[in-house]
N, C-alpha and C positions, 0 to 999 in steps of 0.2 A: 717374689720376694718384696717386701717393703724396704725401700732404700732412702726415703726421705721422711723426716719426722721433725717434731718440736718437742723440746724437753722443757716442761712448764714448771716444774717442781722447784728445786733450789738451782741457782745458776742458770736461768733460762737461756736456751740457745736452739738454734736449728742445728740438725744433724743429717749427714749423708753417709750412706754406705756405698763406696765406690769400688769399681773393679780396678785391679792393678796387675802388673806383671808379677811373676812368682816370687815368693818369698825367698831370699837367699839362703835362709837358715832351713826352715821347712822341715825340721825334725823333732818338734815339740810333741812328746808322746800323747798329749791330751787334746791336740789341735786337729781338727778337719776342716777348719775355717779356710785353710789354704786351697781347697777345693774350688773356691769361688774365684781364683785367680785366672788369668788368661795370657797366652803367648801373643796373641795377634794385636799389636799396638794400635792399628787403625780400628779394630773393633772396640778396643777399650776406650779410646778417645770419643768415638761416636756414642757409646753406651752411656759414657759419664757425662757427656753433654746434655743428654735428656734429663739425667737426674739433677744436675746442677741448675737446670732451668726452673726448678721449683723453689729456689731460694729467694726469699723476699726481703731479707735484712731486718726483719721485725725486731730482733732482739740485739742486733749489732754484734752478734757472736755466732760463730759457726764452727762445728766440730767436723772434721773430715776423718772417716775410718775406712780402711780397706784391708784386704787380706794379707798384708805385709806391713812395710813401713812406708812413710811418705815417700821414701827415695824410690819406691817401686811404682810410683804414679809417673806416666810418661809426660814429657814436657808439654804436650798440647794440652793435657789435663790440667797441669799446674798453670798454664797460661790462662785457661778458662776460669780456673778458681781465682786467679788474680784478677781478672776482668770482672767477675761477679763480686769480689770484695770491694772493689773500687766503686762500680756502679750502684751497689746496694748500700754503701756506707758501713761496711762492716769493719769494726776496729780490733777485734780479737779472733784469732784462728786457734784451733786445737788440732794437733796431728799426733799420729803415733809413730814410735820409732823403736826399733830393737836397740839393745844397748851397744851392739857393734858399731852403730853409727854415732856415738856420743861425741866424736871429734869432728863431725861434719854438720852438726846442727846449725852452725852459723851459715851455712850455705843457704839454707831455706830462710833463715832470718833475713840474710841480704836480699834474696830473690822477692821477698814480700817486705821489702824495706818501709819502716813507718808503721806496720802493723804488729801489734803485740800478740807473740806466738807462745802457746803452752804446749810443750812436748810431754806426751804421756809414755811411759814405759812400763811394759809388763815384766815385773820382777817376779811376780807369783808368790814368792816367799823368800825371807832372808836366811832360811836354812840352806846352807850351801849344798849339803849332800842331796837333800830332797829336791832342789830346784833343778841341780844338774844330772844327778844320777837317776832320779825317777821321772822328773817332768822333762828332762832333756832340754833345757832352755838354752844352753850354750852361753850363759851369762856369768862371768867371773870377776869378782871384786873381793877386796879384803875386808872392807868397812863400808857401811851404809853411807857415809859421808862422802865416799867416792861417787856413789850414784847421785846424791844430792848435788854435787858440783855441777852435774849436766842436766838433771831433770827435777822440776819443781813438783811434778806430778807422776805417781806411779800406780800401777795396778797389782792388787794382790788376789790371790785365789784361796778360796776356803771351801773345804769339804770334800777333798780328794781322799780316796782310801790310802792309809798310811801315814797321813798327816796326824799330828798330835795337838792336843789342847795347848801344851807349852809352845810349840811352834807358832800357834796363832796368836797367843799372848804377846810373844816377843815381836812378831809381825806388826801387830797393831801398836804396840809401843814405840817401835821404830818409825812407823808411818806418822804417828802423831808428833814425834820429837823432831823429825828431820825433813819433813816434807810439807809444802804448802797445801797440796791437795792429794786426794786419794780416791781410788774407786776399788771397792771390794767386789769381787765376782764370786758369786756362789756357784760352784761347779754344777754343770748340767751334763749328764751323760750324752754321748754322741756315738758316732761310728768307730771311735777308738776303743781300745780294750781297758781304758782308765775307768775306774769305777768311782761312784759317788758314795760318800759316807753319811748316811742320813742321820745317825745318832750324833756325829760331830756337827752337823749342820743345825740340828735342834739345839744343841748346847751352845753354838755361837748365836743363834736367835735369841735364846733366853738371856745371854750374858753380854751382847754387844749390839742388841737392836738400838739402844740409846744413841749410837753413832749417827743414826738417821736424823737426829737433831742438830747435828754439826753441819755448818754451812759448807765446810771444805771436804766432806767425806760423802761419798755416794755408794749405796749398796745395790748391787744388781741381784736381787733374789732369783730372777730368771735372766737368761742371756738377751732377751728381747725387750728388757724393761726400758731401754732408751726409745723404743718404738721401732727401730730397724732390725732386719734380720729375720723376722717372721714371715710366714706365707700370708698372702693377702686374705685367704679364706677364714684365717683364725681371727680376723677382725671384722668379718661380716655377719 
């Protein structure tokens, strides 16, 4: 699996896909990403060191993703990230976090004191019923502004069977009104039973491709568009 890449389009940065300890939620109906995690902390740290050795600091920005939240990265891996950040002159980090950790984000900010940190949160949709009853995200709030108090960047999902055009229209409107950054993931079927809605994706492509021209919005038409996650053979 490819675990290091460089994002060259908008907002250029290096990105690494690390291994982590298991996601404490781990019940999202559409996610088999959690199969990448591991219980052995020593193995995780050794594995991640090899990935982090690829970082050059070329863009002064680094995105770190893993199969859970930043809080599931072992301390030794966080130490190694910190060493790389300082030795390579990186001044901005991107991490992922489940909404359950919204009150603990300052722990990471404090640990990487002096580094600008952007936390990305997978909201998937602002439709409460679909988010929790269908996608089983375990993310509860009454108003999008509650999320915006903690996260400047969110991830939305488009193209899941059962989703509607009205849901997507509302999600995009909320993203643009309340958040500085957003990533829209077009759903790709995996080993879970959740199905993809091709007609809805075609409609989104026709009506919202213009968002690709926005500096603060990234659309992943495929889940490997950031260059990580695919098999090496796919790129040979």
